[in-house]
C-alpha positions in Angstrom: -11.0 -7.7 -5.2 -11.3 -7.3 -1.5 -8.4 -6.5 0.8 -8.5 -10.1 2.2 -8.4 -11.6 -1.3 -5.4 -9.5 -2.3 -3.6 -10.2 0.9 -4.1 -13.9 0.4 -2.3 -13.7 -3.0 0.7 -11.9 -1.5 0.7 -14.1 1.6 -0.4 -17.6 0.6 -1.0 -20.0 3.4 1.5 -22.6 2.1 4.5 -20.2 2.1 6.9 -20.3 5.0 7.6 -16.5 4.5 4.0 -15.3 4.5 4.0 -14.4 8.3 6.2 -11.5 7.4 3.9 -10.0 4.8 2.5 -7.0 6.8 -1.2 -6.5 6.3 -1.1 -2.7 6.9 -1.2 -1.5 3.3 -3.8 -4.0 2.3 -6.4 -3.1 5.0 -8.1 -0.3 3.1 -7.1 -1.4 -0.4 -9.9 -2.5 -2.8 -8.7 -3.4 -6.2 -10.6 -3.7 -9.5 -11.0 -7.2 -11.0 -7.7 -8.7 -12.0 -6.9 -8.2 -15.7 -3.9 -9.1 -17.8 -0.5 -9.0 -16.0 1.0 -5.5 -16.1 4.2 -5.0 -18.2 7.1 -4.7 -15.8 9.9 -2.1 -16.0 13.3 -3.5 -17.1 15.7 -4.3 -14.2 19.3 -5.5 -14.3 18.7 -9.1 -13.1 21.3 -11.1 -15.0 23.0 -11.6 -11.7 20.0 -13.6 -10.4 20.3 -17.3 -11.4 17.3 -18.9 -13.1 15.2 -20.7 -10.6 16.6 -18.6 -7.8 19.5 -19.4 -5.5 18.2 -21.6 -2.7 20.7 -20.3 -0.3 20.2 -16.6 -1.0 17.5 -14.1 0.1 17.0 -10.6 -1.3 16.2 -7.4 0.5 15.0 -4.8 -2.0 15.0 -1.2 -0.6 13.7 0.7 -3.6 11.3 3.7 -3.9 7.6 3.2 -3.9 6.2 1.2 -6.9 9.7 0.2 -8.0 10.2 -2.2 -5.1 6.9 -4.0 -5.9 7.8 -4.1 -9.6 11.2 -5.5 -8.8 9.7 -8.2 -6.6 7.2 -9.2 -9.3 10.1 -9.4 -11.8 11.8 -11.8 -9.4 8.9 -14.2 -9.6 10.3 -15.5 -12.9 13.6 -16.1 -11.2 11.9 -18.3 -8.5 11.7 -15.8 -5.7 8.7 -15.2 -3.5 8.1 -11.4 -3.1 7.4 -10.5 0.5 6.2 -6.8 1.0 7.2 -5.5 4.4 5.3 -2.1 4.3 4.3 -0.8 7.7 2.9 2.6 6.7 -0.9 3.2 6.6 -2.0 4.7 3.3 -4.4 7.0 5.1 -6.5 9.2 2.8 -4.6 8.0 -0.2 -5.7 4.4 0.3 -7.5 4.1 -3.0 -5.0 4.2 -5.9 -7.8 4.6 -8.4 -9.0 7.9 -6.9 -8.0 11.1 -8.8 -5.1 13.0 -7.3 -5.7 15.1 -4.2 -7.3 18.5 -4.9 -4.5 20.1 -2.9 -2.2 21.1 -5.7 0.5 23.5 -6.6 0.3 24.4 -10.3 0.2 21.1 -12.2 1.8 19.1 -9.4 -0.7 17.3 -7.1 0.5 16.6 -3.6 -0.3 13.5 -1.7 -2.6 14.0 1.3 -0.1 11.8 3.2 3.5 12.6 4.1 4.7 9.4 2.2 2.9 9.2 -1.1 1.9 5.5 -1.4 -0.4 5.8 -4.4 2.0 4.2 -6.8 3.0 1.5 -4.4 -0.7 0.6 -3.7 -1.5 0.5 -7.4 1.4 -2.0 -8.1 0.2 -4.2 -5.2 -3.2 -4.4 -7.1 -1.5 -4.9 -10.5 0.6 -7.7 -9.1 -2.4 -9.9 -8.4 -2.5 -11.2 -12.0 1.2 -12.3 -11.9 0.9 -13.8 -8.5 -2.1 -15.9 -9.7 -0.3 -17.2 -12.8 3.1 -18.1 -11.2 3.3 -21.2 -9.1 6.2 -21.2 -6.6 7.3 -23.9 -4.1 6.2 -23.2 -0.5 9.9 -22.8 0.4 10.9 -20.6 -2.6 13.6 -18.2 -1.4 12.2 -14.8 -0.3 12.6 -11.3 -1.7 11.7 -8.9 1.1 10.4 -5.6 -0.4 10.7 -2.2 1.4 9.9 1.3 0.3 13.1 3.4 0.5 10.9 6.5 0.8 9.4 5.4 4.1 10.9 8.3 6.1 10.8 10.8 3.3 8.6 13.9 2.8 8.4 15.2 6.3 10.0 18.6 5.4 7.8 19.1 2.3 4.4 17.8 3.5 1.4 19.9 3.3 0.2 21.3 6.6 -1.9 18.8 8.5 -1.0 15.9 6.2 -1.5 12.3 7.4 1.9 11.4 8.8 2.6 7.8 7.6 6.3 7.7 7.8 7.5 4.4 9.2 10.6 2.3 10.0 11.6 -1.3 10.0 12.7 -3.2 13.1 14.3 -6.6 13.7 10.9 -8.0 14.7 9.7 -7.3 11.1 12.1 -9.9 9.6 12.9 -13.5 10.2 15.7 -14.2 12.7 19.1 -15.3 11.4 18.3 -18.7 13.0 15.1 -19.0 11.0 16.9 -18.1 7.8 19.7 -20.5 8.4 17.4 -23.3 9.3 15.9 -22.9 5.8 19.2 -22.9 4.0 19.7 -19.1 3.7 23.4 -18.3 3.9 23.6 -15.1 1.9 21.5 -11.9 1.7 21.7 -9.4 -1.2 20.7 -5.9 -0.3 19.3 -4.2 -3.5 19.1 -0.4 -3.6 19.0 2.6 -6.0 21.8 4.6 -4.4 25.5 5.0 -5.1 26.3 3.8 -1.6 26.7 0.2 -0.4 25.4 0.9 3.1 21.8 0.4 4.1 19.6 3.0 5.8 20.1 3.0 9.5 16.9 1.2 10.4 17.7 -1.6 7.9 21.2 -1.8 9.2 19.9 -3.0 12.6 18.6 -6.1 10.8 21.4 -6.8 8.3 24.1 -6.4 10.9 22.4 -8.9 13.2 22.3 -11.4 10.4 25.9 -10.7 9.5 27.1 -11.2 13.0 25.4 -14.6 13.1 27.2 -15.8 10.0 25.1 -14.7 7.0 27.0 -13.1 4.2 25.6 -9.6 3.3 26.2 -8.3 -0.3 25.2 -5.0 -1.9 23.7 -4.5 -5.4 22.7 -1.1 -6.9 19.8 -1.3 -9.2 21.3 1.6 -11.2 24.1 -0.6 -12.6 24.4 -4.0 -14.2 27.4 -5.1 -12.0 26.9 -8.0 -9.8 26.5 -7.9 -6.0 29.6 -7.2 -3.8 30.2 -8.3 -0.2 30.0 -5.5 2.4 30.6 -5.1 6.1 27.5 -3.4 7.5 28.3 -0.3 9.5 27.2 -0.4 13.2 24.1 1.8 13.6 23.5 3.9 16.6 21.9 2.2 19.6 22.6 -1.2 18.1 21.0 -4.0 20.2 20.0 -1.4 22.8 16.9 -2.5 24.7 15.4 1.0 24.4 16.2 1.3 20.7 12.6 0.9 19.4 11.1 3.3 21.9 13.6 6.0 21.0 13.5 5.3 17.2 9.7 5.9 16.9 9.8 9.3 18.7 8.2 11.7 16.3 6.4 9.0 14.3 2.6 8.3 14.7 1.1 4.9 15.4 -2.1 3.8 13.8 -4.9 2.2 15.9 -5.5 -0.3 13.0 -1.8 -1.3 12.9 1.4 0.1 11.5 2.3 3.8 11.4 0.1 6.6 10.4 -1.9 9.4 12.0 -2.7 13.1 11.9 -0.6 15.6 13.8 -2.3 17.1 16.8 -4.2 20.3 16.3 -2.4 23.4 17.6 -3.4 24.3 21.1 -6.2 26.7 21.2 -7.4 25.7 17.7 -11.2 25.6 17.4 
């Protein structure tokens, strides 16, 4: 399956939410032919009504493959999974390749700062489920993020492809767009013991909250239902220069998204 074919399954033309499926992780991803749908991990999802709640969007900020698995599980609840992944896979683009030869003992390290191999594989595996489930064009969205998007910088191998990334308000629909499509409530799903989102995500959720959308928090670790929260104000909130300052230290990719190699030390041959 070509990158274009896979992207078309995750971002069908008839979905109002497809413009927010970022093409970055698909650009280099060539999947094998679609087989039987993969068996999904078990998630606490009793709190999600059958058929989806038409007035409720979900933002899942879970680690790597888990966020895609969670989005695929929500298909049966009537939600459209929308991966918002802005990191370039770099040299780990093919999830079917054997692990990197750079290893410590039995543990193989990714050649990228953020190891995306598991996430890429689940994007491929999700193709079969996406083909078999028919959703309405205006099915409520489940936006999928990798909570490890800024992880690994301190433990990366020397010279690793730096594909850490962040989300920005421009990566999500505006509160007006959500409200015009009946969304009045957003549930933030995470795997931590805290109710507050990461700072980059807080810039989005707080904007929505200030414009009248109810924000609730739900830990994937527990079976309890979502609880309303007041999103803490992140630093430089609504500052015009926020994006420019936020990306300092991250590397942009010429093909789109984040990802690049650190510069060679001066004087290196």
